[in-house]
C-alpha positions as CSV (number, residue, x, y, z in Angstrom):
1,M,209.6,-26.7,-123.4
2,A,208.8,-26.3,-127.1
3,P,206.5,-28.9,-128.6
4,T,208.0,-31.5,-130.9
5,P,207.2,-30.7,-134.5
6,V,205.2,-33.3,-136.5
7,A,207.0,-34.5,-139.6
8,P,205.1,-33.8,-142.9
9,T,205.2,-37.5,-143.8
10,T,203.6,-38.4,-140.4
11,R,200.9,-35.7,-141.0
12,R,200.1,-37.0,-144.5
13,A,200.0,-40.6,-143.2
14,S,197.4,-39.6,-140.5
15,I,195.3,-37.8,-143.1
16,L,195.4,-40.8,-145.5
17,D,194.4,-43.1,-142.6
18,A,191.5,-40.8,-141.8
19,L,190.4,-40.8,-145.4
20,R,190.6,-44.6,-145.6
21,Q,188.4,-44.9,-142.5
22,R,185.9,-42.2,-143.7
23,P,186.2,-41.8,-147.4
24,E,183.1,-39.6,-147.4
25,L,185.3,-36.8,-146.0
26,A,186.8,-36.5,-149.5
27,T,184.1,-37.8,-151.8
28,V,181.3,-35.5,-150.5
29,P,183.2,-32.2,-151.1
30,L,184.6,-33.6,-154.4
31,A,181.1,-34.4,-155.6
32,F,179.9,-30.9,-154.7
33,V,182.8,-29.3,-156.6
34,V,182.1,-31.5,-159.7
35,V,178.4,-30.7,-159.7
36,V,179.0,-26.9,-159.4
37,I,181.6,-26.9,-162.2
38,V,179.4,-28.9,-164.5
39,W,176.3,-26.9,-163.6
40,E,178.0,-23.5,-164.2
41,S,179.6,-24.8,-167.5
42,L,176.4,-26.1,-168.9
43,T,174.5,-22.9,-168.1
44,R,177.2,-20.8,-169.8
45,L,177.7,-23.1,-172.9
46,L,174.0,-23.6,-173.5
47,G,173.1,-19.9,-172.8
48,V,170.3,-20.8,-170.5
49,S,168.3,-17.8,-169.2
50,P,168.8,-17.2,-165.5
51,I,165.0,-16.9,-165.2
52,I,164.7,-20.6,-166.3
53,F,167.8,-22.1,-164.7
54,P,170.4,-19.9,-163.0
55,G,174.0,-20.9,-162.6
56,P,175.6,-21.5,-159.2
57,L,177.4,-18.1,-159.2
58,A,174.0,-16.3,-159.5
59,V,172.6,-18.6,-156.8
60,A,175.6,-17.9,-154.5
61,R,175.1,-14.1,-155.0
62,A,171.4,-14.4,-154.1
63,L,172.4,-16.4,-151.1
64,V,174.9,-13.9,-149.8
65,N,172.6,-10.9,-150.5
66,G,169.7,-12.6,-148.8
67,F,171.7,-13.2,-145.6
68,S,173.5,-9.9,-145.6
69,S,170.2,-8.0,-145.9
70,G,168.8,-10.0,-143.0
71,T,165.8,-11.2,-145.0
72,Y,166.8,-14.9,-145.0
73,V,167.6,-14.8,-141.3
74,Q,164.3,-13.3,-140.4
75,H,162.2,-15.8,-142.4
76,L,164.4,-18.8,-141.6
77,W,163.9,-18.1,-137.9
78,I,160.1,-18.2,-138.4
79,T,160.4,-21.6,-140.2
80,L,162.7,-23.0,-137.5
81,K,160.1,-22.0,-134.8
82,E,157.4,-23.9,-136.8
83,V,159.7,-26.9,-137.3
84,L,160.9,-27.2,-133.7
85,G,157.4,-26.6,-132.3
86,G,155.8,-29.2,-134.5
87,F,158.6,-31.6,-133.9
88,A,158.3,-31.3,-130.2
89,I,154.5,-31.7,-130.2
90,G,154.4,-34.5,-132.8
91,C,157.2,-36.6,-131.2
92,A,156.0,-36.0,-127.6
93,S,152.5,-37.1,-128.5
94,G,153.8,-40.0,-130.6
95,L,156.0,-41.1,-127.7
96,A,153.2,-41.0,-125.1
97,I,150.6,-42.6,-127.3
98,G,153.0,-45.3,-128.6
99,A,154.0,-46.2,-125.1
100,V,150.4,-46.7,-124.1
101,V,149.3,-48.5,-127.2
102,S,152.2,-50.9,-127.1
103,Q,151.1,-52.2,-123.7
104,F,147.7,-53.3,-124.8
105,R,147.3,-55.4,-127.9
106,I,143.6,-54.7,-128.3
107,V,144.2,-51.0,-128.2
108,E,146.9,-51.3,-130.9
109,K,144.6,-53.4,-133.1
110,T,141.8,-50.9,-132.6
111,I,143.7,-47.6,-133.0
112,F,146.5,-48.3,-135.4
113,P,144.4,-48.5,-138.6
114,Y,143.3,-45.0,-137.9
115,F,146.9,-43.9,-137.6
116,V,147.6,-45.4,-141.0
117,A,144.6,-43.8,-142.5
118,L,145.7,-40.4,-141.1
119,Q,149.2,-40.9,-142.5
120,T,148.0,-41.8,-146.0
121,V,146.0,-38.6,-146.3
122,P,148.1,-36.1,-148.3
123,K,149.0,-33.2,-146.0
124,L,148.7,-30.8,-148.8
125,A,145.1,-31.7,-149.1
126,I,144.2,-31.0,-145.5
127,A,146.6,-28.1,-144.9
128,P,144.0,-25.5,-146.1
129,L,141.7,-26.8,-143.3
130,F,144.3,-26.1,-140.7
131,I,144.8,-22.6,-142.1
132,V,141.1,-22.0,-141.8
133,W,140.8,-23.4,-138.3
134,F,144.0,-21.9,-136.8
135,G,144.8,-18.9,-139.0
136,F,147.9,-17.8,-141.0
137,G,150.2,-17.5,-138.0
138,L,152.6,-20.0,-136.5
139,Q,150.0,-22.2,-134.8
140,S,148.7,-23.8,-138.0
141,K,152.2,-24.5,-139.3
142,V,153.2,-26.1,-136.0
143,I,150.2,-28.4,-136.0
144,I,150.8,-29.4,-139.6
145,A,154.5,-30.1,-138.9
146,G,153.5,-32.0,-135.7
147,L,151.0,-34.1,-137.6
148,I,153.4,-35.1,-140.3
149,C,156.1,-36.3,-137.9
150,F,153.7,-38.0,-135.5
151,F,153.3,-41.3,-137.4
152,P,157.0,-42.3,-137.8
153,M,157.4,-41.6,-134.1
154,V,154.5,-43.6,-132.9
155,V,155.4,-46.6,-135.1
156,N,159.0,-46.7,-133.9
157,V,158.0,-46.4,-130.3
158,I,155.5,-49.3,-130.6
159,E,158.0,-51.4,-132.6
160,G,160.8,-50.7,-130.1
161,L,158.8,-51.5,-127.0
162,Q,157.4,-54.7,-128.5
163,S,160.7,-56.0,-129.7
164,T,162.1,-56.6,-126.2
165,D,163.5,-60.1,-125.7
166,R,160.9,-62.1,-123.8
167,K,163.6,-64.0,-121.9
168,Q,164.8,-60.8,-120.3
169,I,161.3,-59.9,-119.3
170,D,160.7,-63.3,-117.8
171,M,164.0,-63.2,-115.9
172,L,163.1,-59.8,-114.4
173,R,159.6,-60.9,-113.4
174,A,161.1,-64.1,-111.8
175,A,163.2,-61.8,-109.6
176,G,160.0,-60.0,-108.4
177,A,160.1,-56.9,-110.6
178,S,156.9,-55.0,-111.1
179,G,155.4,-54.1,-114.5
180,W,156.8,-50.5,-114.2
181,Q,160.2,-51.8,-113.4
182,V,160.1,-54.1,-116.4
183,F,159.0,-51.2,-118.6
184,R,161.7,-48.8,-117.2
185,M,164.7,-51.2,-117.0
186,I,164.1,-53.5,-120.0
187,K,161.6,-52.1,-122.5
188,V,162.7,-48.4,-122.6
189,P,166.5,-49.1,-123.1
190,N,165.6,-51.6,-125.8
191,A,163.3,-49.1,-127.5
192,L,165.7,-46.1,-127.4
193,P,167.4,-46.9,-130.7
194,F,164.0,-47.1,-132.4
195,I,162.9,-43.9,-130.7
196,F,165.8,-42.1,-132.1
197,V,165.1,-43.4,-135.6
198,G,161.6,-41.9,-135.2
199,L,163.2,-38.6,-134.0
200,D,165.5,-38.6,-137.0
201,I,162.7,-39.2,-139.5
202,G,160.4,-36.8,-137.7
203,I,162.8,-33.8,-137.7
204,V,163.2,-34.0,-141.5
205,L,159.4,-34.4,-142.0
206,A,158.7,-31.5,-139.7
207,V,160.7,-29.3,-142.1
208,L,158.5,-30.5,-145.0
209,G,155.3,-30.0,-142.9
210,A,156.2,-26.4,-142.1
211,I,157.0,-25.6,-145.7
212,V,153.7,-27.2,-146.9
213,G,151.9,-25.0,-144.4
214,E,153.7,-21.9,-145.6
215,F,152.9,-22.7,-149.2
216,V,149.2,-22.9,-148.4
217,G,149.0,-19.7,-146.4
218,A,151.5,-17.7,-144.3
219,Q,152.7,-14.3,-143.4
220,G,156.4,-15.3,-143.2
221,G,158.9,-18.1,-143.4
222,V,161.1,-19.7,-146.1
223,G,158.1,-21.3,-147.9
224,Y,156.4,-17.9,-148.0
225,L,159.6,-16.3,-149.5
226,I,159.9,-19.1,-152.1
227,L,156.3,-18.4,-153.3
228,Q,157.0,-14.7,-153.5
229,Y,160.2,-15.1,-155.5
230,N,158.4,-17.6,-157.8
231,F,155.8,-15.0,-158.6
232,Q,158.5,-12.4,-159.3
233,L,160.5,-14.9,-161.5
234,E,163.5,-14.5,-159.1
235,T,164.7,-18.1,-159.8
236,A,168.2,-17.6,-158.4
237,K,166.7,-16.6,-155.1
238,V,164.4,-19.6,-155.1
239,F,167.4,-21.9,-155.7
240,S,169.2,-20.2,-152.8
241,L,166.3,-20.8,-150.5
242,I,166.2,-24.4,-151.5
243,I,169.9,-24.6,-150.5
244,V,169.0,-23.0,-147.2
245,L,166.3,-25.6,-146.5
246,S,168.7,-28.4,-147.5
247,I,171.4,-27.2,-145.2
248,T,168.9,-26.8,-142.4
249,G,167.6,-30.3,-142.8
250,I,171.1,-31.7,-142.8
251,A,172.0,-29.8,-139.7
252,L,168.9,-31.0,-137.8
253,H,169.5,-34.5,-139.0
254,N,173.1,-34.5,-137.8
255,L,172.0,-33.0,-134.5
256,V,169.7,-35.9,-133.8
257,K,172.3,-38.4,-134.9
258,W,174.8,-36.8,-132.5
259,L,172.2,-37.0,-129.6
260,H,171.6,-40.7,-130.7
261,R,175.3,-41.5,-130.4
262,R,175.6,-39.7,-127.0
263,T,172.5,-41.3,-125.5
264,V,172.5,-44.8,-127.0
265,F,176.2,-45.2,-127.0
266,W,176.1,-49.0,-126.9
267,I,174.5,-49.3,-130.4
268,K,175.6,-47.5,-133.5
269,P,172.7,-45.6,-135.3
270,E,173.5,-47.5,-138.6
271,D,173.0,-50.8,-136.8
272,V,169.3,-50.1,-136.1
273,V,166.8,-51.3,-138.7
274,G,165.3,-48.3,-140.4
275,A,168.1,-45.9,-139.4
């Protein structure tokens, strides 16, 4: 049996309903088109040198050539390994330390000021030390990326575990639950939205940490390429790599958001403070 054709008016109505519910589906691409048109027009009208500020067409050509030659893929893969490795180490250590610190008030009061002090130190200032200690390979970039995403993770874990409703804890203890059962059944589910906020912040900061490490000293990666093209005055290629980093950050951010919605399905990510 042939499917019933959908009337054009019905299709248009469904599209309009979708746009009313999520207007960003139209505004985001529209804003992109407007920016590109204005950007290209200004560079042409003002006669700006492509070495100083290339137009979007030159950037697009550099982007296509970089991927078609395999250069961008090779160096992006290096950066992704640094980002994901640092993200895993930083978030895992933040999760473990935050879980322990949140259970003992004296430990939190003692250690937390050191976490704050470590976070306030500019990573660009200490990155050369990690290059000296761990070399120019992946290891130093992974450690820098892990360090920079550790603090938001540990803060959100502590906040999430300590924000549990006291009445729920007392009710479970009155039923004879052990401390581990209270932690597993009440505190962890309550802390999950906060943990995913830490993961979301951490994955973006891990990208920044990896690039900072590559700027200081590296044998490959997107940050390494950006420095090389800067020295060669290949500004269009630099812009194209910035676009690659932006798209990578957005993709990783959306991946964490998707995992958040799938895991903590009873709370929307935007309903969590700090999300």
